[in-house]
RODREN-536456 format. One record per residue: x, y negated, z of N, C-alpha, C in turn; chain; residue number from 1. Coordinates in steps of 0.1 Angstrom, whole numbers. Layout:
RODREN-536456
SITE     nxx     nyy     nzz    caxx    cayy    cazz     cxx     cyy     czz   chaine   num
SITE       X       Y       Z       X       Y       Z       X       Y       Z        A   NUM
...
This chain:
RODREN-536456
SITE     nxx     nyy     nzz    caxx    cayy    cazz     cxx     cyy     czz   chaine   num
SITE     235    -473    1130     233    -478    1117     245    -474    1108        A     1
SITE     242    -472    1096     252    -467    1087     256    -478    1077        A     2
SITE     269    -478    1074     274    -488    1064     270    -483    1050        A     3
SITE     268    -492    1040     264    -488    1027     275    -481    1020        A     4
SITE     287    -484    1022     299    -478    1015     304    -466    1021        A     5
SITE     298    -462    1033     302    -450    1040     294    -438    1036        A     6
SITE     300    -426    1035     292    -414    1032     284    -410    1045        A     7
SITE     273    -402    1043     265    -399    1055     274    -391    1065        A     8
SITE     270    -391    1078     277    -385    1088     278    -370    1085        A     9
SITE     289    -364    1088     291    -349    1086     296    -346    1072        A    10
SITE     298    -355    1063     304    -352    1050     317    -359    1049        A    11
SITE     324    -355    1039     337    -362    1036     337    -367    1022        A    12
SITE     346    -375    1018     347    -380    1005     350    -369     995        A    13
SITE     358    -359     999     361    -347     991     352    -335     994        A    14
SITE     339    -338     992     330    -327     995     326    -319     983        A    15
SITE     321    -307     986     317    -298     975     302    -300     972        A    16
SITE     296    -290     967     282    -291     963     273    -294     975        A    17
SITE     262    -301     973     252    -303     983     257    -310     995        A    18
SITE     267    -318     995     272    -326    1006     280    -318    1016        A    19
SITE     283    -305    1013     291    -297    1023     305    -302    1022        A    20
SITE     312    -301    1034     326    -305    1033     334    -295    1026        A    21
SITE     345    -299    1019     354    -290    1011     361    -280    1021        A    22
SITE     362    -268    1016     369    -258    1023     384    -261    1024        A    23
SITE     390    -259    1036     404    -261    1037     412    -252    1029        A    24
SITE     424    -256    1024     433    -247    1017     439    -237    1026        A    25
SITE     442    -225    1021     448    -215    1030     462    -220    1034        A    26
SITE     468    -214    1045     481    -219    1050     491    -218    1038        A    27
SITE     499    -228    1037     509    -228    1026     522    -221    1030        A    28
SITE     529    -217    1020     542    -210    1022     553    -220    1017        A    29
SITE     565    -217    1021     577    -224    1016     579    -222    1001        A    30
SITE     578    -209     997     580    -206     983     573    -192     980        A    31
SITE     571    -189     968     566    -176     964     571    -173     950        A    32
SITE     568    -161     945     572    -157     932     564    -164     921        A    33
SITE     570    -167     909     563    -174     899     551    -166     894        A    34
SITE     552    -153     892     541    -145     887     530    -145     897        A    35
SITE     533    -144     909     522    -143     920     515    -157     921        A    36
SITE     523    -168     920     516    -181     921     507    -184     909        A    37
SITE     512    -180     897     504    -182     885     491    -175     886        A    38
SITE     491    -162     891     479    -154     893     470    -160     904        A    39
SITE     476    -164     915     469    -169     926     461    -182     923        A    40
SITE     467    -191     915     460    -203     911     452    -202     898        A    41
SITE     450    -190     894     441    -186     882     446    -193     869        A    42
SITE     459    -194     867     463    -198     854     464    -186     845        A    43
SITE     465    -174     851     464    -161     843     454    -153     850        A    44
SITE     448    -143     842     437    -135     847     443    -124     856        A    45
SITE     454    -119     853     460    -108     861     475    -111     864        A    46
SITE     479    -104     875     493    -107     879     502    -100     868        A    47
SITE     498     -89     862     506     -83     852     507     -92     840        A    48
SITE     497     -99     836     497    -109     825     507    -120     829        A    49
SITE     507    -125     841     516    -135     845     531    -130     844        A    50
SITE     533    -118     849     547    -112     848     551    -111     834        A    51
SITE     542    -106     825     545    -105     811     548    -118     804        A    52
SITE     541    -129     808     544    -142     803     558    -146     807        A    53
SITE     561    -143     819     575    -147     824     586    -139     816        A    54
SITE     584    -126     815     594    -118     808     595    -122     793        A    55
SITE     584    -127     787     583    -131     773     589    -145     771        A    56
SITE     593    -152     782     599    -165     780     588    -176     779        A    57
SITE     576    -174     783     565    -183     781     563    -192     794        A    58
SITE     571    -190     804     570    -197     817     583    -204     820        A    59
SITE     582    -217     823     594    -225     826     591    -232     840        A    60
SITE     600    -231     849     599    -238     862     611    -248     862        A    61
SITE     607    -261     863     617    -272     862     626    -271     850        A    62
SITE     619    -269     839     626    -268     825     636    -257     824        A    63
SITE     635    -246     832     643    -234     831     634    -222     829        A    64
SITE     638    -214     820     631    -201     818     629    -194     831        A    65
SITE     617    -189     834     615    -183     847     613    -168     845        A    66
SITE     619    -160     854     616    -146     855     604    -144     864        A    67
SITE     598    -132     865     587    -131     874     590    -134     889        A    68
SITE     603    -131     893     607    -133     907     612    -147     909        A    69
SITE     612    -156     900     617    -170     902     609    -176     913        A    70
SITE     616    -183     922     609    -190     933     602    -203     928        A    71
SITE     590    -204     933     582    -216     931     580    -224     944        A    72
SITE     583    -237     944     582    -245     956     573    -257     953        A    73
SITE     569    -263     964     561    -276     962     569    -286     955        A    74
SITE     563    -293     945     570    -303     937     576    -298     924        A    75
SITE     576    -285     923     581    -279     910     572    -282     899        A    76
SITE     577    -283     887     569    -285     875     569    -271     868        A    77
SITE     558    -266     865     556    -253     859     549    -255     845        A    78
SITE     556    -250     835     550    -250     822     548    -236     817        A    79
SITE     535    -233     814     532    -219     810     524    -219     797        A    80
SITE     527    -210     788     519    -208     776     511    -196     777        A    81
SITE     498    -197     778     489    -186     780     477    -188     770        A    82
SITE     473    -178     763     462    -178     754     463    -189     744        A    83
SITE     475    -192     739     477    -201     728     477    -216     733        A    84
SITE     476    -218     746     477    -232     751     488    -233     761        A    85
SITE     495    -245     760     506    -247     769     501    -256     780        A    86
SITE     501    -251     793     497    -259     804     509    -264     812        A    87
SITE     509    -276     816     520    -282     824     514    -287     837        A    88
SITE     519    -281     848     513    -284     861     524    -286     871        A    89
SITE     521    -294     882     530    -297     893     525    -290     905        A    90
SITE     533    -282     912     529    -275     923     526    -284     935        A    91
SITE     514    -284     941     511    -292     953     509    -284     965        A    92
SITE     507    -271     963     504    -262     975     508    -248     970        A    93
SITE     517    -241     978     521    -227     974     513    -217     981        A    94
SITE     506    -208     973     499    -197     979     503    -185     972        A    95
SITE     500    -173     978     504    -160     971     492    -151     971        A    96
SITE     480    -155     977     468    -147     976     458    -154     967        A    97
SITE     451    -147     958     442    -153     949     430    -159     957        A    98
SITE     427    -171     953     416    -178     959     405    -182     948        A    99
SITE     394    -187     953     384    -192     943     388    -203     935        A   100
SITE     382    -205     924     385    -216     914     385    -230     921        A   101
SITE     375    -234     929     376    -247     935     388    -249     944        A   102
SITE     393    -239     951     405    -240     959     417    -240     950        A   103
SITE     417    -232     940     429    -230     931     433    -243     925        A   104
SITE     423    -250     920     427    -263     913     433    -273     922        A   105
SITE     431    -272     935     437    -281     945     451    -278     948        A   106
SITE     456    -266     943     470    -262     945     480    -267     935        A   107
SITE     475    -274     925     484    -280     915     477    -292     909        A   108
SITE     486    -301     903     482    -313     895     484    -310     881        A   109
SITE     474    -310     873     475    -307     859     479    -319     851        A   110
SITE     491    -318     844     496    -328     835     496    -324     820        A   111
SITE     487    -315     817     486    -310     803     480    -321     794        A   112
SITE     487    -324     783     482    -334     775     469    -329     768        A   113
SITE     459    -338     765     447    -333     759     450    -328     745        A   114
SITE     442    -318     741     444    -312     728     440    -322     717        A   115
SITE     448    -322     706     445    -332     695     431    -329     689        A   116
SITE     423    -339     686     410    -337     680     412    -333     666        A   117
SITE     405    -322     662     406    -317     649     393    -321     641        A   118
SITE     395    -325     629     383    -329     622     374    -317     619        A   119
SITE     361    -318     619     353    -306     617     354    -301     603        A   120
SITE     355    -288     601     356    -282     588     342    -282     581        A   121
SITE     341    -285     568     328    -284     562     324    -269     561        A   122
SITE     311    -267     562     305    -254     562     298    -251     548        A   123
SITE     301    -240     542     295    -236     530     280    -231     533        A   124
SITE     271    -237     527     257    -234     530     250    -229     517        A   125
SITE     241    -219     518     233    -215     507     219    -217     510        A   126
SITE     210    -218     500     196    -220     503     191    -207     509        A   127
SITE     183    -208     520     177    -197     527     168    -189     517        A   128
SITE     170    -176     517     162    -167     509     167    -166     495        A   129
SITE     179    -171     492     185    -171     478     190    -158     474        A   130
SITE     191    -148     484     196    -135     480     211    -134     480        A   131
SITE     216    -124     475     231    -122     475     237    -132     465        A   132
SITE     249    -137     468     255    -146     458     260    -138     446        A   133
SITE     259    -146     435     264    -140     422     279    -139     422        A   134
SITE     285    -133     412     299    -132     412     306    -146     411        A   135
SITE     300    -154     403     305    -168     402     304    -175     415        A   136
SITE     293    -174     422     291    -181     435     301    -175     445        A   137
SITE     303    -162     445     313    -156     454     327    -162     452        A   138
SITE     331    -163     439     344    -169     437     345    -184     441        A   139
SITE     334    -191     439     334    -205     444     335    -205     459        A   140
SITE     328    -196     466     328    -196     481     342    -192     485        A   141
SITE     349    -182     479     362    -178     483     372    -190     481        A   142
SITE     371    -197     470     380    -209     468     377    -219     478        A   143
SITE     365    -221     482     362    -231     492     367    -227     506        A   144
SITE     365    -214     510     370    -209     523     385    -208     524        A   145
SITE     392    -203     514     406    -201     515     415    -211     508        A   146
SITE     409    -222     505     416    -233     498     427    -239     508        A   147
SITE     423    -240     521     432    -246     531     444    -237     535        A   148
SITE     443    -225     532     454    -216     538     466    -214     529        A   149
């Protein structure tokens, strides 16, 4: 007989899709390079992009600017600015080979603050089938679009 609060036999609390048990993380290392870890946990698309972010001063490990060869250990706080967003993560597992996204997110704890909500911008609408705007309407549209800049 099974307890109501227990998961079915053969599954775990941290299971993936369709009740399958979660795949184990690859064996961890003591440390690895910052650029390699950023790439392995999919914070950047390529290792070259990770190295460029390090060289450009967009990566900080424990509040110190990181070079591509800076060592990353378990417990380190890594702050990286990629694609216009600053991500703050704490390293929970050190890997140097790229893994799938479900495994990659288990290698760090994300402490990135949520993006501030921006009010929706009003949209300029014209009646459908009204044809090209007149010169006067074009100026009004330009004032409406570029007023905030």
